[in-house]
BATILO-424070 format. One record per atom (N, C-alpha, C): residue in three letters; x, y, z. Coordinates in steps of 0.1 Angstrom, whole numbers, plus 5000, padded with zeros to 4 digits. Each point is the difference from the previous one (the first is absolute). Example, Ala and Ser with C-alpha at 12.3 -4.5 7.8 and 13.67 -1.06 7.14 Angstrom:
2
ALA513249435078
ALA499150125000
ALA500950125000
SER499650114993
SER500950115000
SER499250115008
***
This chain:
223
UNK472456601701
UNK499949935014
UNK498550005006
UNK499250124997
UNK498750005008
UNK498949984987
UNK500250034991
UNK498850004988
UNK499749904996
UNK500849895001
UNK499349824998
UNK499449985011
UNK500049995013
UNK499249935008
UNK498950125000
UNK500250105000
UNK498650105002
UNK499450004985
UNK500149944990
UNK499449994986
UNK499449865005
UNK500549925006
UNK499449865003
UNK498550035010
UNK500250115011
UNK499150085009
UNK498850044991
UNK500450084993
UNK499050104991
UNK499249884989
UNK500449934996
UNK499449884990
UNK498849915007
UNK500649975016
UNK499249945008
UNK498850085000
UNK500350155004
UNK498950075002
UNK499350064988
UNK500150024990
UNK499449994988
UNK499149904996
UNK500449875004
UNK499049864996
UNK498750045006
UNK500050075013
UNK499050025006
UNK499950145009
UNK500150104991
UNK500050145009
UNK498650045009
UNK500550045010
UNK498750025012
UNK499050104996
UNK498950005002
UNK499050104996
UNK499850095012
UNK499350124999
UNK499850085009
UNK498949955011
UNK500550025013
UNK499149965011
UNK500449835004
UNK501149934993
UNK500449895002
UNK500949975013
UNK499949895006
UNK501150015012
UNK501149904994
UNK500950015001
UNK501349954994
UNK500949985008
UNK500349855001
UNK501349985011
UNK501249944988
UNK501350015004
UNK501349974994
UNK500449915016
UNK500349854997
UNK500749905008
UNK501550024994
UNK500750035010
UNK501350034999
UNK500650134996
UNK501150015006
UNK500650165002
UNK501349994993
UNK500749894992
UNK501250024993
UNK500450084991
UNK500949964991
UNK500150074988
UNK498650034992
UNK499749874995
UNK498749994993
UNK498750065004
UNK499749985014
UNK499050055007
UNK500050145005
UNK501150065004
UNK500250164998
UNK499650054982
UNK500449944993
UNK500150024986
UNK498550024996
UNK499149925006
UNK498549944998
UNK499950155006
UNK500150025013
UNK499550145007
UNK500150124989
UNK501350034996
UNK500350134995
UNK499349974984
UNK499849894996
UNK499050004985
UNK498650055002
UNK499749965012
UNK498650025002
UNK499550125004
UNK501150105005
UNK499850145001
UNK500250084988
UNK501249934992
UNK500050084988
UNK498849994989
UNK499149895002
UNK498750014993
UNK499250075006
UNK499950055010
UNK499150085006
UNK498649955002
UNK499050085003
UNK499049935005
UNK499550005015
UNK498849985006
UNK499550025014
UNK499849875003
UNK500949945007
UNK500049855004
UNK500749995015
UNK499849915007
UNK500349975015
UNK501249894998
UNK501250055002
UNK500949914999
UNK501049965011
UNK499949865002
UNK500649945012
UNK501049944999
UNK501149975005
UNK501349935002
UNK500349915007
UNK500249885000
UNK500249895009
UNK501749985002
UNK500750065008
UNK501749994998
UNK500249945012
UNK501449954999
UNK500749905012
UNK501050095009
UNK500450084995
UNK500850115006
UNK499750145000
UNK500650045010
UNK500050175003
UNK500250074991
UNK501349994995
UNK500350064986
UNK499450014991
UNK499649874997
UNK499149984987
UNK498650095002
UNK499549985012
UNK498850095002
UNK500150165000
UNK501050045004
UNK500450155001
UNK499950034981
UNK500949924993
UNK500050054988
UNK498749974992
UNK499149915001
UNK499049984997
UNK498750125004
UNK500150065012
UNK499650145003
UNK500350104992
UNK501050004999
UNK501150114994
UNK499650014983
UNK499649874993
UNK499650004988
UNK498249994998
UNK499750025011
UNK498450034997
UNK498949915008
UNK500649925005
UNK498849875010
UNK499450085007
UNK498849985002
UNK498950075010
UNK500449945012
UNK500349875001
UNK500449945013
UNK501049894998
UNK500449935010
UNK501149904998
UNK499749915011
UNK499649864999
UNK499749915010
UNK501349934999
UNK500649985014
UNK501349915004
UNK499849915006
UNK500749985015
UNK500149915010
UNK498549975004
UNK500049885004
UNK499249945006
UNK498749924990
UNK498849965007
UNK499249934991
UNK499450104988
UNK500349944987
UNK499850084990
UNK498850004997
UNK499049895001
UNK498950025002
UNK499150085006
UNK500550015013
UNK499250105008
UNK500650174994
UNK501049984998
UNK500550144995
UNK499350074987
UNK500049894991
UNK499150064990
UNK498550015003
UNK499749925007
UNK498350025002
UNK499850135007
UNK500750045011
UNK500150135004
UNK500250114990
UNK501249994990
UNK499850094989
UNK499050034991
UNK499249894997
UNK498949994995
UNK498550045006
UNK500249985014
UNK498650035007
UNK499249895002
UNK500449854995
UNK499349885000
UNK500649935010
UNK499549855000
UNK500449925010
UNK500749874992
UNK500649915009
UNK500749884995
UNK498749885003
UNK500049944990
UNK499149865000
UNK500749864999
UNK499449905010
UNK500849915002
UNK500249945014
UNK499949895002
UNK500349935014
UNK501549974998
UNK500349964991
UNK501649945000
UNK501150104993
UNK500850005005
UNK501150124996
UNK500449944983
UNK499849904999
UNK500849924987
UNK498850034988
UNK499050075008
UNK498850004987
UNK499050125002
UNK500850115002
UNK499450145005
UNK499850094983
UNK499150105004
UNK499650084990
UNK499750135003
UNK500250144990
UNK499450105008
UNK498950004992
UNK498550045009
UNK498950024997
UNK499950064988
UNK500550144999
UNK499950084990
UNK501750024997
UNK500349984987
UNK501550014996
UNK500250094990
UNK501350014996
UNK500350094992
UNK499749984986
UNK500050104990
UNK499050024987
UNK501249904991
UNK501450075003
UNK501049954992
UNK501449955007
UNK500449904997
UNK501149985011
UNK501449954988
UNK500750045002
UNK501450004992
UNK501149935011
UNK500249894996
UNK500949885009
UNK501749994993
UNK500650085007
UNK501350024995
UNK501149915006
UNK499449915006
UNK500949885005
UNK499849864992
UNK499149964997
UNK499449914992
UNK500149865004
UNK500149985012
UNK500149865008
UNK498649955002
UNK499949905003
UNK498649935001
UNK499450035015
UNK500850065007
UNK499450035012
UNK499750144998
UNK500650094995
UNK499450144998
UNK498749994990
UNK499949904990
UNK499050004990
UNK498749935010
UNK500349915008
UNK499049955009
UNK499650095010
UNK500750115006
UNK499350125004
UNK499350064994
UNK500750054988
UNK499450104990
UNK498549984995
UNK499949894998
UNK498649934995
UNK498950035014
UNK500749995011
UNK498950025013
UNK500150155003
UNK500950084993
UNK499950175004
UNK499350054991
UNK499449934989
UNK499650074988
UNK498549995000
UNK499250134995
UNK498550005002
UNK499549934990
UNK499049945001
UNK499049924988
UNK499850074986
UNK500749954991
UNK500250044988
UNK501050104996
UNK500949995009
UNK501250095002
UNK501249914990
UNK501050095000
UNK501349914990
UNK501150015010
UNK500749894998
UNK501549965006
UNK501150024987
UNK500650095000
UNK501050034990
UNK501149925007
UNK500949894992
UNK501149905005
UNK501250054990
UNK500650125010
UNK501450084994
UNK501149925002
UNK500349915015
UNK501049955004
UNK500149844993
UNK501549974998
UNK499849864996
UNK501149905011
UNK499349905000
UNK500349895008
UNK500549874992
UNK501049964995
UNK500349884992
UNK499849875009
UNK499750005013
UNK499749895009
UNK498449995000
UNK499649914995
UNK498549954999
UNK499550005017
UNK498750014999
UNK499250015014
UNK498949925001
UNK499549985005
UNK498749995004
UNK498850105005
UNK498750004995
UNK499550135002
UNK498749934999
UNK498950085008
UNK498649965003
UNK499450104991
UNK499349964988
UNK499350094989
UNK498750045002
UNK499449965012
UNK498850015003
UNK499450155001
UNK500950085004
UNK499450165001
UNK499750044985
UNK501349934990
UNK499650064988
UNK498549984991
UNK499649875004
UNK498350024995
UNK499250025010
UNK500649995014
UNK498750025010
UNK499650185001
UNK501250084995
UNK499950145000
UNK500150054987
UNK500149924989
UNK500250044984
UNK501150095001
UNK501049975002
UNK501350095000
UNK500849984989
UNK500550094993
UNK500950004987
UNK501450035007
UNK500649884993
UNK501549965003
UNK500750054986
UNK501050095000
UNK500550064986
UNK501449995005
UNK500649904991
UNK501549985001
UNK500650134988
UNK501450015004
UNK500850114996
UNK501649945001
UNK500550034987
UNK501449974999
UNK500650124994
UNK501150055007
UNK500950134992
UNK499450074997
UNK500350054992
UNK499650124992
UNK499750004987
UNK499450084991
UNK499749994985
UNK499350114994
UNK499349984989
UNK499350104992
UNK498550025008
UNK499750165004
UNK499050025009
UNK498950104989
UNK498749985002
UNK499150074993
UNK499850145007
UNK500350104994
UNK499750145007
UNK499750104990
UNK498950075001
UNK499550084992
UNK500049954988
UNK499249884996
UNK499949924989
UNK501349984990
UNK501049985007
UNK501250004995
UNK500849905006
UNK501049924997
UNK500749915005
UNK501550045003
UNK500450005012
UNK501550065005
UNK500249915011
UNK501749994999
UNK500549905008
UNK499850055014
UNK499849925009
UNK500450055018
UNK501150084998
UNK501249984994
UNK501350065007
UNK499750144993
UNK499550004990
UNK499750164995
UNK499050075011
UNK499049945004
UNK499550065009
UNK500650055014
UNK500749895005
UNK500950045012
UNK501050124998
UNK500549974988
UNK500950154994
UNK499450105001
UNK498850004992
UNK499350144999
UNK499550055011
UNK499449925010
UNK499150065012
UNK501250035010
UNK501349935002
UNK501050045008
UNK500550144995
UNK500350014988
UNK500350154994
UNK499150105004
UNK499049954997
UNK499050135005
UNK499650035012
UNK500249945010
UNK500049995016
UNK498849925006
UNK499449934986
UNK498549945004
UNK500449885011
UNK501049934998
UNK500549865003
UNK501450015011
UNK499550015012
UNK501250005010
UNK500949895003
UNK501150015001
UNK500949875002
UNK500750045013
UNK499750105005
UNK500750065012
UNK500349905007
UNK501349975008
UNK500349935011
UNK499949854997
UNK500049954988
UNK499849864996
UNK501749934998
UNK500750094996
UNK501549954997
UNK500750035014
UNK500149885009
UNK500650065014
UNK501549975004
UNK500649944991
UNK501449965002
UNK500549984983
UNK501250045003
UNK501349974987
UNK501049995003
UNK500549894993
UNK501549955005
UNK500849994987
UNK501350015003
UNK500949984986
UNK500149864997
UNK500049984987
UNK499949874996
UNK500649905009
UNK501650065001
UNK500949905008
UNK499449935013
UNK499150105007
UNK499649965013
UNK498549935000
UNK499849904990
UNK498649954998
UNK499749895008
UNK500949935005
UNK499549945013
UNK499250065015
UNK500450144999
UNK499650095011
UNK498750004993
UNK499950074987
UNK498750044994
UNK498949884999
UNK500449865000
UNK499349875003
UNK499250005011
UNK501250025009
UNK499649985016
UNK499050115002
UNK500150144997
UNK499250115004
UNK498749964993
UNK499949954988
UNK498449974994
UNK499349885006
UNK501049935005
UNK499349845005
UNK499750055017
UNK500450115005
UNK499849995014
UNK499350125003
UNK498950044992
UNK499150124998
UNK499550055015
UNK499849895010
UNK499350045012
UNK501150065008
UNK501250004999
UNK501150065006
UNK500650144993
UNK499749984989
UNK501050124989
UNK499150084997
UNK498549984999
UNK499250104995
UNK499850024985
UNK500749894992
UNK500450014986
UNK498449964991
UNK499750074990
UNK498950014992
UNK500849924985
UNK500950114997
UNK500449964987
UNK501750024999
UNK500649935000
UNK501749995001
UNK500450014986
UNK501350114996
UNK500549994987
UNK501550005001
UNK500549904991
UNK501450024999
UNK500250114988
UNK501250065004
UNK500550144989
UNK501449944996
UNK500250024987
UNK501149944994
UNK500650134997
UNK501450014997
UNK501050124998
UNK499750054990
UNK500250114999
UNK499750064986
UNK501450004990
UNK499449974987
UNK501349974993
UNK500449834997
***
């Protein structure tokens, strides 16, 4: 139930792992976003980790998994500027940017709006890793990409990873790291329902603001 989404999170992190001293932002604190937080901490290293979360229960879980801070309600630009000790530039709300941004941003939502903001929250010559998938095409202002020479990295699912000069599947890494205690999945599976109660399971998963759902599972009867 958890290995597949966390493998997607880890695959995205391994496309551009953070370096020591870098400032990292995770946009979104759903299942994939929290998986990214867990994967980042499993990698180790001395980097500063900020998470942008919508709901209080997501912020709490992000902190438990290792986020240094969580930015939630209010103006995200001002909240992130305060986290970095920088300021917001721009006269119009539709075209603002952080003066000094994050070195690596993992966008786990993947909508045109979040990518729009990610490019404006990114440090010059920084990286935006696009993990979230949105099948609805959107319009985006590409100017920050060339203006700040930002690297945009696309991610799809999971696959073969290069680790210690060997190729290993992301699933295997998740399995090994979880068994060894290196990777935490604590608190990510929030709800379980008998398969016959699938309607309530779907309602719970689709109403996370009221239910606090992160990952919902169906349990099949033994035998």
